[in-house]
MDTraj code that builds the backbone (N, CA, C; nanometers):
import mdtraj as md
import numpy as np

residues = "UNK UNK UNK UNK UNK UNK UNK UNK UNK UNK UNK UNK UNK UNK UNK UNK UNK UNK UNK UNK UNK UNK UNK UNK UNK UNK UNK UNK UNK UNK UNK UNK UNK UNK UNK UNK UNK UNK UNK UNK UNK UNK UNK UNK UNK UNK UNK UNK UNK UNK UNK UNK UNK UNK UNK UNK UNK UNK UNK UNK UNK UNK UNK UNK UNK UNK UNK UNK UNK UNK UNK UNK UNK UNK UNK UNK UNK UNK UNK UNK UNK UNK UNK UNK UNK UNK UNK UNK UNK UNK UNK UNK UNK UNK UNK UNK UNK UNK UNK UNK UNK UNK UNK UNK UNK UNK UNK UNK UNK UNK UNK UNK UNK UNK UNK UNK UNK UNK UNK UNK UNK UNK UNK UNK UNK UNK UNK UNK UNK UNK UNK UNK UNK UNK UNK UNK UNK UNK UNK UNK UNK UNK UNK UNK UNK UNK UNK UNK UNK UNK UNK UNK UNK UNK UNK UNK UNK UNK UNK UNK UNK UNK UNK UNK UNK UNK UNK UNK UNK UNK UNK UNK UNK UNK UNK UNK UNK UNK UNK UNK UNK UNK UNK UNK UNK UNK UNK UNK UNK UNK UNK UNK UNK UNK UNK UNK UNK UNK".split()
xyz = np.array([
    [1.6774, -7.6706, 1.9265],
    [1.6459, -7.5763, 2.0105],
    [1.7656, -7.4663, 1.9699],
    [1.6782, -7.3494, 1.9908],
    [1.7808, -7.2388, 1.9648],
    [1.8016, -7.1519, 2.0943],
    [1.8963, -7.0718, 2.0844],
    [1.9410, -6.9911, 2.1913],
    [2.0186, -6.8691, 2.1397],
    [1.9964, -6.7517, 2.2006],
    [2.1133, -6.6569, 2.1084],
    [2.2267, -6.6576, 2.1887],
    [2.3282, -6.5792, 2.1417],
    [2.4558, -6.5940, 2.2432],
    [2.4082, -6.4997, 2.3454],
    [2.3467, -6.4400, 2.3398],
    [2.3016, -6.3106, 2.4683],
    [2.2424, -6.3670, 2.5772],
    [2.1607, -6.4913, 2.5809],
    [2.1409, -6.5701, 2.6671],
    [2.2028, -6.6604, 2.7111],
    [2.3043, -6.6704, 2.6337],
    [2.4054, -6.7781, 2.6690],
    [2.5287, -6.7130, 2.7728],
    [2.5226, -6.5588, 2.7459],
    [2.6190, -6.5164, 2.7954],
    [2.5533, -6.5024, 2.9381],
    [2.4532, -6.4325, 2.9621],
    [2.3491, -6.4212, 3.0268],
    [2.3594, -6.5808, 3.1563],
    [2.3495, -6.6749, 3.1158],
    [2.3486, -6.7832, 3.1588],
    [2.4761, -6.8426, 3.2282],
    [2.5575, -6.7603, 3.1448],
    [2.7327, -6.8045, 3.2067],
    [2.7524, -6.6974, 3.2959],
    [2.6761, -6.5777, 3.3158],
    [2.7104, -6.5026, 3.4463],
    [2.6291, -6.5250, 3.5811],
    [2.5590, -6.5668, 3.5449],
    [2.4529, -6.6073, 3.5976],
    [2.5213, -6.7357, 3.6942],
    [2.5539, -6.8272, 3.6060],
    [2.6337, -6.9451, 3.7014],
    [2.7627, -6.9301, 3.7518],
    [2.8065, -6.8046, 3.7213],
    [2.9430, -6.7619, 3.8078],
    [2.8823, -6.6604, 3.8759],
    [2.8224, -6.6477, 3.9315],
    [2.7870, -6.5274, 3.9881],
    [2.8377, -6.4836, 4.1175],
    [2.9141, -6.3774, 4.1403],
    [2.9759, -6.3154, 4.2492],
    [2.9271, -6.2191, 4.2821],
    [2.8907, -6.1628, 4.4008],
    [2.8149, -6.0189, 4.4556],
    [2.9447, -5.9233, 4.4047],
    [2.8878, -5.8247, 4.3518],
    [2.9811, -5.6741, 4.3432],
    [2.9439, -5.5846, 4.4824],
    [2.8507, -5.6527, 4.5598],
    [2.8771, -5.5354, 4.7055],
    [2.8147, -5.6625, 4.7886],
    [2.8564, -5.6025, 4.9266],
    [2.8213, -5.7107, 5.0216],
    [2.6856, -5.6618, 5.0742],
    [2.6293, -5.8162, 5.0652],
    [2.4765, -5.7920, 5.0897],
    [2.3782, -5.8253, 4.9928],
    [2.4733, -5.8422, 4.8592],
    [2.3899, -5.8310, 4.7399],
    [2.3276, -5.9496, 4.7010],
    [2.1917, -5.9721, 4.6889],
    [2.1224, -6.0949, 4.6742],
    [2.1529, -6.1931, 4.5341],
    [2.1959, -6.3144, 4.5445],
    [2.2336, -6.3952, 4.4514],
    [2.1358, -6.4276, 4.3586],
    [2.1063, -6.4057, 4.2436],
    [2.0079, -6.3672, 4.1350],
    [1.9545, -6.5438, 4.1126],
    [1.8407, -6.5510, 4.1274],
    [1.7534, -6.6888, 4.1567],
    [1.7754, -6.7815, 3.9540],
    [1.7376, -6.8652, 3.9822],
    [1.6687, -6.9510, 3.8751],
    [1.5712, -6.8547, 3.7758],
    [1.4450, -6.8273, 3.8662],
    [1.3545, -6.7489, 3.8516],
    [1.3892, -6.6336, 3.7567],
    [1.5040, -6.5514, 3.8250],
    [1.5692, -6.4174, 3.7416],
    [1.6190, -6.4316, 3.6310],
    [1.6881, -6.5752, 3.5556],
    [1.7540, -6.5639, 3.4938],
    [1.6538, -6.6146, 3.3743],
    [1.5348, -6.6796, 3.4232],
    [1.4492, -6.7491, 3.3325],
    [1.3693, -6.6234, 3.2769],
    [1.3419, -6.5678, 3.3880],
    [1.2157, -6.3827, 3.3159],
    [1.3571, -6.3448, 3.2811],
    [1.4247, -6.3112, 3.2577],
    [1.5678, -6.2119, 3.1736],
    [1.5185, -6.2893, 3.0197],
    [1.5507, -6.4425, 3.0146],
    [1.5684, -6.4635, 2.8740],
    [1.4312, -6.4750, 2.8254],
    [1.3534, -6.5058, 2.9071],
    [1.1897, -6.4829, 2.8334],
    [1.1074, -6.3620, 2.8098],
    [1.1549, -6.2326, 2.8836],
    [1.0938, -6.1362, 2.8945],
    [1.1546, -6.0391, 2.7909],
    [1.0752, -5.9891, 2.6899],
    [1.1505, -5.8515, 2.6330],
    [1.0730, -5.7610, 2.6871],
    [1.1473, -5.7056, 2.7908],
    [1.1805, -5.6045, 2.8062],
    [1.2703, -5.5144, 2.8393],
    [1.3125, -5.4428, 2.7540],
    [1.4434, -5.3595, 2.7477],
    [1.4271, -5.2577, 2.8368],
    [1.5744, -5.2700, 2.9278],
    [1.5551, -5.1290, 3.0129],
    [1.6162, -5.0014, 2.9065],
    [1.5794, -4.8723, 3.0058],
    [1.6464, -4.7732, 2.8815],
    [1.7833, -4.7921, 2.8596],
    [1.9227, -4.8256, 2.8843],
    [1.9908, -4.8290, 2.8766],
    [1.9978, -4.9159, 2.7260],
    [1.8973, -5.0416, 2.7260],
    [1.9064, -5.1390, 2.6201],
    [1.8249, -5.0294, 2.4642],
    [1.7745, -4.9990, 2.5107],
    [1.6375, -4.9105, 2.4305],
    [1.8299, -4.7872, 2.3896],
    [1.8939, -4.7124, 2.4696],
    [1.9918, -4.6055, 2.3982],
    [2.0348, -4.6851, 2.2967],
    [2.1224, -4.7930, 2.3976],
    [2.2182, -4.8805, 2.2868],
    [2.2008, -4.9563, 2.1679],
    [2.0542, -4.9826, 2.1549],
    [1.9887, -5.0215, 2.0245],
    [1.9798, -4.9009, 1.9311],
    [1.9576, -4.7717, 1.9774],
    [1.9205, -4.6799, 1.9067],
    [2.0763, -4.6393, 1.8168],
    [2.1569, -4.6412, 1.9150],
    [2.3373, -4.5816, 1.8706],
    [2.3435, -4.7209, 1.7800],
    [2.3338, -4.8355, 1.7646],
    [2.3396, -4.9564, 1.6732],
    [2.2757, -4.9213, 1.5590],
    [2.1596, -4.8477, 1.5498],
    [2.0425, -4.8458, 1.4572],
    [2.1300, -4.7193, 1.3935],
    [2.1732, -4.6306, 1.4339],
    [2.2631, -4.4818, 1.4139],
    [2.3347, -4.5553, 1.3262],
    [2.4945, -4.6096, 1.4018],
    [2.5676, -4.6806, 1.3151],
    [2.5793, -4.7479, 1.2361],
    [2.4532, -4.8533, 1.2202],
    [2.4078, -4.9490, 1.0745],
    [2.3716, -4.8241, 0.9389],
    [2.3328, -4.7490, 0.9957],
    [2.2269, -4.6239, 0.8602],
    [2.3767, -4.5422, 0.8171],
    [2.4839, -4.5258, 0.8935],
    [2.5726, -4.4143, 0.9118],
    [2.6622, -4.4489, 0.7291],
    [2.7269, -4.3562, 0.6840],
    [2.7795, -4.3108, 0.5337],
    [2.9407, -4.3396, 0.6526],
    [3.0144, -4.3631, 0.5680],
    [3.1486, -4.3304, 0.6106],
    [3.1844, -4.1815, 0.6266],
    [3.2816, -4.0998, 0.6975],
    [3.3121, -3.9828, 0.6839],
    [3.2655, -3.8873, 0.7687],
    [3.2378, -3.7883, 0.8182],
    [3.2888, -3.7205, 0.9195],
    [3.1269, -3.6705, 0.9578],
    [3.0797, -3.6980, 1.1343],
    [2.9521, -3.6381, 1.1684],
    [2.9867, -3.5900, 1.2841],
    [2.8905, -3.5429, 1.3008],
    [2.8536, -3.4488, 1.4358],
    [2.7918, -3.4687, 1.5371],
    [2.6572, -3.5358, 1.4702],
    [2.5691, -3.6045, 1.5658],
    [2.5291, -3.7491, 1.4860],
    [2.4486, -3.8530, 1.5799],
    [2.3843, -3.9426, 1.5306],
    [2.2327, -3.9078, 1.5556],
    [2.1187, -3.9610, 1.4816],
    [2.0396, -3.9705, 1.5234],
    [1.9388, -4.0895, 1.5198],
    [1.8837, -4.1619, 1.6081],
    [1.8033, -4.3257, 1.5775],
    [1.6823, -4.3077, 1.6602],
    [1.5962, -4.3607, 1.6607],
    [1.4979, -4.3986, 1.7616],
    [1.4770, -4.2701, 1.8762],
    [1.4312, -4.1800, 1.7848],
    [1.4241, -4.0384, 1.9288],
    [1.5480, -4.0472, 1.9731],
    [1.6436, -4.0476, 1.9728],
    [1.7755, -4.0600, 2.0636],
    [1.8849, -3.9776, 1.9553],
    [1.9547, -3.8813, 2.0471],
    [2.0939, -3.8144, 1.9772],
    [2.1758, -3.8489, 2.0524],
    [2.2960, -3.8852, 1.9524],
    [2.4211, -3.8830, 1.9700],
    [2.4942, -3.7679, 1.9702],
    [2.5871, -3.7296, 2.0296],
    [2.6978, -3.6056, 1.9782],
    [2.8193, -3.6540, 2.0270],
    [2.8823, -3.7132, 1.8431],
    [3.0162, -3.7399, 1.8385],
    [3.1044, -3.6946, 1.8784],
    [3.2195, -3.7511, 1.9046],
    [3.3447, -3.6813, 1.9022],
    [3.3897, -3.6658, 1.7549],
    [3.4994, -3.5579, 1.7400],
    [3.5583, -3.5420, 1.6771],
    [3.6210, -3.6170, 1.6237],
    [3.6043, -3.7158, 1.4906],
    [3.6733, -3.8052, 1.4566],
    [3.5921, -3.8411, 1.3126],
    [3.6731, -3.9061, 1.2529],
    [3.6557, -3.9534, 1.1201],
    [3.5552, -4.0837, 1.0884],
    [3.4870, -4.1153, 1.0754],
    [3.4036, -4.2866, 1.0594],
    [3.4744, -4.3823, 0.9359],
    [3.4952, -4.4661, 1.0010],
    [3.5161, -4.5543, 0.8876],
    [3.4802, -4.7010, 0.9486],
    [3.3513, -4.7050, 0.8427],
    [3.3091, -4.8315, 0.9139],
    [3.3360, -4.9317, 0.7932],
    [3.3249, -5.1217, 0.8146],
    [3.3289, -5.1968, 0.7048],
    [3.1584, -5.2034, 0.6205],
    [3.1839, -5.2619, 0.5261],
    [3.0695, -5.2551, 0.4254],
    [2.9585, -5.3486, 0.4570],
    [3.0308, -5.4878, 0.5039],
    [2.9430, -5.6024, 0.5766],
    [2.8649, -5.5505, 0.6824],
    [2.7412, -5.5314, 0.7280],
    [2.7407, -5.4964, 0.8566],
    [2.5697, -5.5730, 0.8861],
    [2.5561, -5.5685, 1.0011],
    [2.4451, -5.6643, 1.1139],
    [2.4502, -5.8021, 1.0060],
    [2.5333, -5.8455, 1.0472],
    [2.5049, -6.0034, 1.0039],
    [2.4796, -6.0972, 1.1015],
    [2.3874, -6.2244, 1.0791],
    [2.3562, -6.2849, 1.1314],
    [2.3738, -6.4352, 1.0942],
    [2.4655, -6.5359, 1.2091],
    [2.5018, -6.6451, 1.1665],
    [2.4225, -6.7576, 1.2726],
    [2.4136, -6.8796, 1.2277],
    [2.3260, -6.9790, 1.3036],
    [2.4600, -7.1208, 1.3207],
    [2.5234, -7.1540, 1.4286],
    [2.5821, -7.2956, 1.4066],
    [2.5226, -7.3967, 1.5478],
    [2.5087, -7.5097, 1.4758],
    [2.4927, -7.6117, 1.5874],
    [2.5851, -7.6900, 1.6613],
    [2.5892, -7.6944, 1.7964],
    [2.6378, -7.7245, 1.9078],
    [2.5821, -7.8333, 1.9783],
    [2.5638, -7.9588, 1.9274],
    [2.5044, -8.0759, 1.9899],
    [2.3472, -8.0119, 1.9613],
    [2.2846, -8.0510, 2.0497],
    [2.1235, -7.9891, 2.0190],
    [2.0953, -7.9134, 2.0144],
    [2.1941, -7.7888, 2.0609],
    [2.1372, -7.6643, 2.0780],
    [2.1784, -7.5819, 1.9364],
    [2.0979, -7.4991, 1.9058],
    [2.1665, -7.4153, 1.7376],
    [2.1909, -7.3129, 1.8417],
    [2.2472, -7.2207, 1.7901],
    [2.3122, -7.0802, 1.8380],
    [2.3033, -6.9805, 1.7307],
    [2.2553, -6.8821, 1.7797],
    [2.2634, -6.7673, 1.6561],
    [2.3335, -6.6161, 1.7318],
    [2.3347, -6.5762, 1.6604],
    [2.4510, -6.4359, 1.6554],
    [2.4098, -6.3618, 1.5404],
    [2.4104, -6.1766, 1.5868],
    [2.4426, -6.0964, 1.4801],
    [2.5175, -5.9977, 1.5321],
    [2.6475, -6.0161, 1.4289],
    [2.7467, -5.9282, 1.4692],
    [2.7049, -5.7891, 1.3625],
    [2.8072, -5.6660, 1.4577],
    [2.7505, -5.5056, 1.3790],
    [2.8277, -5.5332, 1.2857],
    [2.9174, -5.5812, 1.2259],
    [3.0048, -5.5852, 1.0801],
    [3.1028, -5.6949, 1.0868],
    [3.1565, -5.6898, 0.9480],
    [3.2510, -5.8316, 0.9332],
    [3.3292, -5.7282, 0.8390],
    [3.4653, -5.7888, 0.8409],
    [3.5035, -5.7135, 0.7406],
    [3.6915, -5.8521, 0.7574],
    [3.6844, -5.8798, 0.6053],
    [3.7551, -5.9968, 0.6422],
    [3.7291, -6.1330, 0.7819],
    [3.8227, -6.1460, 0.7907],
    [3.8258, -6.2444, 0.9231],
    [3.8030, -6.1474, 1.0436],
    [3.8095, -6.0837, 1.0407],
    [3.7459, -5.9597, 1.1789],
    [3.6169, -5.9403, 1.1799],
    [3.5759, -5.9498, 1.2756],
    [3.4429, -5.9283, 1.3350],
    [3.4241, -5.8441, 1.4288],
    [3.3557, -5.7153, 1.4136],
    [3.2940, -5.5975, 1.4969],
    [3.1796, -5.5811, 1.6072],
    [3.1949, -5.5464, 1.7174],
    [3.1146, -5.5307, 1.7943],
    [3.1157, -5.4167, 1.8376],
    [2.9331, -5.3340, 1.8520],
    [3.0127, -5.1453, 1.8815],
    [2.9095, -5.2108, 2.0000],
    [2.9660, -5.1274, 2.1242],
    [2.8924, -5.1150, 2.2764],
    [2.8782, -4.9936, 2.3502],
    [2.7749, -4.9697, 2.3712],
    [2.7633, -4.7970, 2.4725],
    [2.8109, -4.8718, 2.6058],
    [2.7792, -4.7669, 2.6821],
    [2.8012, -4.8542, 2.8002],
    [2.8425, -4.6876, 2.9137],
    [2.8371, -4.6950, 3.0500],
    [2.8764, -4.5150, 3.1222],
    [2.9729, -4.5835, 3.1175],
    [3.0767, -4.7458, 3.1638],
    [3.1850, -4.7368, 3.2057],
    [3.2525, -4.8202, 3.1475],
    [3.4139, -4.7773, 3.0787],
    [3.4443, -4.9151, 3.0463],
    [3.5243, -4.9888, 3.1363],
    [3.5062, -5.1178, 3.1415],
    [3.5383, -5.2398, 3.2322],
    [3.5926, -5.3389, 3.1305],
    [3.7429, -5.3460, 3.0495],
    [3.7464, -5.4326, 2.9500],
    [3.7392, -5.5976, 3.0229],
    [3.7490, -5.6019, 3.1339],
    [3.7492, -5.7741, 3.1839],
    [3.5760, -5.8046, 3.1147],
    [3.4911, -5.7500, 3.1544],
    [3.3664, -5.7865, 3.1466],
    [3.3317, -5.8596, 2.9993],
    [3.4368, -5.7769, 2.9268],
    [3.4057, -5.8252, 2.8004],
    [3.5190, -5.9783, 2.7789],
    [3.6278, -5.9524, 2.7586],
    [3.6775, -6.0631, 2.7657],
    [3.6680, -6.1831, 2.8630],
    [3.6119, -6.1666, 2.9518],
    [3.5680, -6.3075, 3.0587],
    [3.4363, -6.3195, 2.9722],
    [3.3880, -6.2934, 2.9081],
    [3.2275, -6.3615, 2.8334],
    [3.2348, -6.4291, 2.7437],
    [3.1407, -6.4723, 2.7079],
    [3.1445, -6.6103, 2.5897],
    [3.1197, -6.5318, 2.4467],
    [3.1067, -6.4025, 2.4297],
    [3.0211, -6.3807, 2.2863],
    [3.1384, -6.3631, 2.2245],
    [3.2283, -6.3622, 2.2391],
    [3.3275, -6.3327, 2.1059],
    [3.3528, -6.4525, 2.0932],
    [3.4393, -6.5733, 2.1641],
    [3.4579, -6.6675, 2.1504],
    [3.3245, -6.7912, 2.0406],
    [3.1914, -6.7441, 2.0591],
    [3.1040, -6.7731, 2.0087],
    [3.0893, -6.6966, 1.8482],
    [3.0814, -6.5924, 1.8286],
    [3.0982, -6.5094, 1.7048],
    [3.2192, -6.5717, 1.6304],
    [3.3661, -6.5162, 1.7265],
    [3.4864, -6.6125, 1.6414],
    [3.4497, -6.7357, 1.5500],
    [3.3775, -6.8267, 1.6461],
    [3.3775, -6.9704, 1.5970],
    [3.2496, -6.9693, 1.5101],
    [3.1328, -6.9406, 1.5184],
    [3.0549, -6.9005, 1.4509],
    [3.0538, -6.8739, 1.2754],
    [3.1903, -6.7434, 1.2533],
    [3.1763, -6.6606, 1.1579],
    [3.3021, -6.7359, 1.1018],
    [3.3535, -6.8029, 1.1628],
    [3.5045, -6.8669, 1.0556],
    [3.6203, -6.7349, 1.0795],
    [3.6222, -6.6684, 1.2090],
    [3.7291, -6.5313, 1.2275],
    [3.8174, -6.5740, 1.2713],
    [3.9209, -6.5063, 1.3174],
    [4.0377, -6.4813, 1.3882],
    [4.0424, -6.3641, 1.4895],
    [3.9253, -6.2909, 1.4425],
    [3.9897, -6.1641, 1.5457],
    [3.8556, -6.1119, 1.5891],
    [3.8392, -6.0599, 1.6988],
    [3.6931, -6.0358, 1.7604],
    [3.7259, -5.8598, 1.7802],
    [3.6996, -5.7598, 1.7382],
    [3.7526, -5.6037, 1.8057],
    [3.6257, -5.5461, 1.8185],
    [3.6073, -5.5033, 1.9704],
    [3.5063, -5.4077, 2.0219],
    [3.5352, -5.2887, 2.0128],
    [3.4469, -5.2208, 1.9701],
    [3.4534, -5.1206, 1.9857],
    [3.3331, -5.0078, 2.0531],
    [3.3708, -4.9764, 2.1680],
    [3.2952, -4.9724, 2.3179],
    [3.3416, -4.8262, 2.3211],
    [3.2035, -4.7340, 2.3208],
    [3.1551, -4.5922, 2.3279],
    [3.1715, -4.6032, 2.4747],
    [3.1820, -4.5043, 2.5583],
    [3.1734, -4.4984, 2.7257],
    [3.0056, -4.3584, 2.6497],
    [2.9125, -4.3399, 2.7253],
    [2.8135, -4.2443, 2.6798],
    [2.7603, -4.1887, 2.7975],
    [2.7219, -4.0993, 2.7973],
    [2.6991, -3.9757, 2.9183],
    [2.5662, -3.8728, 2.8846],
    [2.4324, -3.9235, 2.9207],
    [2.3220, -3.8195, 2.9197],
    [2.3425, -3.6915, 2.9338],
    [2.3340, -3.5936, 2.8427],
    [2.3426, -3.4471, 2.8709],
    [2.2484, -3.3836, 2.8755],
    [2.1022, -3.4490, 2.8312],
    [1.9849, -3.4211, 2.8572],
    [1.9069, -3.4855, 2.7974],
    [1.7732, -3.4590, 2.8601],
    [1.6988, -3.5994, 2.8370],
    [1.7040, -3.6672, 2.6879],
    [1.7532, -3.7981, 2.6437],
    [1.7507, -3.8574, 2.4874],
    [1.8556, -3.7869, 2.4282],
    [1.9619, -3.7438, 2.4977],
    [2.0568, -3.6743, 2.4318],
    [2.1576, -3.7167, 2.4806],
    [2.2918, -3.7813, 2.4168],
    [2.3852, -3.8449, 2.5032],
    [2.5282, -3.7962, 2.3900],
    [2.5976, -3.7596, 2.5018],
    [2.7636, -3.7317, 2.4285],
    [2.8460, -3.8508, 2.4524],
    [2.8884, -3.8916, 2.3738],
    [2.9609, -4.0215, 2.3066],
    [3.1094, -4.0098, 2.3099],
    [3.2023, -4.0404, 2.3977],
    [3.3419, -4.0071, 2.3746],
    [3.3893, -4.1310, 2.2695],
    [3.5158, -4.0931, 2.2193],
    [3.6177, -4.1321, 2.1186],
    [3.5982, -4.2887, 2.1870],
    [3.5721, -4.4196, 2.1074],
    [3.5743, -4.5536, 2.0954],
    [3.6627, -4.5946, 2.1819],
    [3.7158, -4.6708, 2.3155],
    [3.8137, -4.7713, 2.3595],
    [3.8112, -4.8866, 2.2315],
    [3.9026, -4.9496, 2.1576],
    [3.9335, -5.1032, 2.0955],
    [3.9763, -5.1441, 2.1768],
    [3.8847, -5.2575, 2.1963],
    [3.9652, -5.4225, 2.2444],
    [3.9699, -5.4952, 2.1902],
    [4.0156, -5.5826, 2.1748],
    [4.0951, -5.6818, 2.0605],
    [4.0770, -5.8196, 2.1408],
    [4.0057, -5.9501, 2.0921],
    [4.0582, -6.0644, 2.1066],
    [4.0737, -6.1798, 2.0199],
    [4.1675, -6.2693, 2.0030],
    [4.1511, -6.3609, 1.9248],
    [4.0701, -6.5050, 1.9098],
    [4.1032, -6.5965, 1.8331],
    [4.0765, -6.7359, 1.8321],
    [4.2012, -6.7942, 1.8713],
    [4.1750, -6.9282, 1.9687],
    [4.2483, -6.9760, 2.0426],
    [4.2516, -7.1301, 2.0246],
    [4.3544, -7.2030, 2.0420],
    [4.3082, -7.3512, 2.0409],
    [4.2268, -7.3875, 2.1832],
    [4.1218, -7.4762, 2.1231],
    [4.0085, -7.4924, 2.2251],
    [3.9308, -7.4161, 2.1891],
    [3.8976, -7.3357, 2.1341],
    [3.7675, -7.2229, 2.1453],
    [3.6299, -7.2597, 2.0958],
    [3.6320, -7.3767, 2.0229],
    [3.5230, -7.4751, 1.9883],
    [3.4873, -7.5381, 2.1096],
    [3.5533, -7.6456, 2.1278],
    [3.5359, -7.7229, 2.2638],
    [3.4397, -7.6492, 2.3824],
    [3.5352, -7.4763, 2.3907],
    [3.4873, -7.4336, 2.4970],
    [3.3296, -7.3762, 2.5011],
    [3.3037, -7.3600, 2.3864],
    [3.1734, -7.3004, 2.3391],
    [3.0789, -7.4309, 2.3788],
    [3.1434, -7.5132, 2.2607],
    [2.9969, -7.6416, 2.2600],
    [3.0257, -7.7201, 2.4271],
    [3.1115, -7.7002, 2.5076],
    [3.0745, -7.7345, 2.6362],
    [2.9650, -7.6562, 2.7075],
    [3.0016, -7.5044, 2.7105],
    [2.8712, -7.4555, 2.7620],
    [2.7732, -7.4313, 2.7000],
    [2.7884, -7.4571, 2.5324],
    [2.6399, -7.4318, 2.4796],
    [2.5296, -7.5938, 2.5521],
    [2.6393, -7.6943, 2.6057],
    [2.5673, -7.7962, 2.6163],
    [2.5267, -7.7910, 2.8174],
    [2.5891, -7.7402, 2.8394],
    [2.5422, -7.6646, 2.9898],
    [2.3945, -7.5922, 2.9710],
    [2.3788, -7.4821, 2.8733],
    [2.2865, -7.4291, 2.8654],
    [2.1813, -7.5273, 2.8296],
    [2.2114, -7.5801, 2.7254],
    [2.0787, -7.6689, 2.6677],
    [2.0049, -7.7405, 2.8051],
    [2.1077, -7.8106, 2.8381],
    [2.1009, -7.8690, 3.0399],
    [1.9626, -7.7964, 3.0809],
    [1.9967, -7.6597, 3.0890],
    [1.9335, -7.5614, 3.1707],
    [1.8146, -7.5221, 3.1282],
    [1.8172, -7.5237, 3.0190],
    [1.7067, -7.4709, 2.9256],
    [1.5874, -7.6123, 2.9108],
    [1.6196, -7.6690, 2.8839],
    [1.5468, -7.8404, 2.8892],
    [1.4639, -7.8270, 3.0065],
    [1.5087, -7.8227, 3.1518],
    [1.4644, -7.8127, 3.2909],
    [1.4061, -7.7101, 3.2960],
    [1.4727, -7.6191, 3.2891],
    [1.3537, -7.4918, 3.3404],
    [1.2917, -7.3928, 3.2116],
    [1.3370, -7.3741, 3.0758],
    [1.2719, -7.3054, 2.9998],
    [1.1890, -7.4051, 2.9039],
    [1.1941, -7.5115, 2.8738],
    [1.1210, -7.5865, 2.8409],
    [0.9653, -7.6105, 2.9222],
    [1.0091, -7.6316, 3.0104],
    [0.8921, -7.6232, 3.1207],
    [0.8167, -7.5277, 3.1546],
    [0.8492, -7.4101, 3.1548],
    [0.8113, -7.2891, 3.1273],
    [0.7121, -7.2787, 2.9756],
    [0.7273, -7.2910, 2.8913],
    [0.6808, -7.2816, 2.7518],
    [0.5661, -7.4287, 2.7173],
    [0.5764, -7.5036, 2.7963],
    [0.4508, -7.6282, 2.8426],
    [0.3234, -7.5816, 2.8214],
])
top = md.Topology()
chain = top.add_chain()
for i, resn in enumerate(residues, 1):
    res = top.add_residue(resn, chain, resSeq=i)
    for name in ("N", "CA", "C"):
        top.add_atom(name, md.element.get_by_symbol(name[0]), res)
traj = md.Trajectory(xyz[None], top)
């Protein structure tokens, strides 16, 4: 069975769900299955995809704007330095589950990921499983997020703040943590996703 890292992260969040607000309803198994099996991106996802596309195609140097997929991004006054290796995909087996993920850039033993958000919340990234799987799958030692806080200033035009740089590192037992979560996801998938596909 094949699973994307993003789906395993969605499963991890669902499994460890805690309400942000009093009275917030707990997501159901059906909610998670729908998220994993339905390819209906939200507007925020579309904006993030457009920003990633613009970053992928960008050349090093000074830029005032990026444009991709019908969106325009107004950039901070900063020099852009991007690794030469971009948009690289990996596959790794964790027991009966093959996990795949695509990083935004790789340089030596450092993996880079670009995120867009309306609010910077470092714990959201550090608590997740994404960096653990990517470090393990790419044989890297350091995972570096460039988190861009964006704000819509007019329809499909976003101002982009200078990135918050957040770093996480390989640690002893990381592969075992990935394997344990992959095993849990596989058990869930065999029960709930395979039944839906049948």
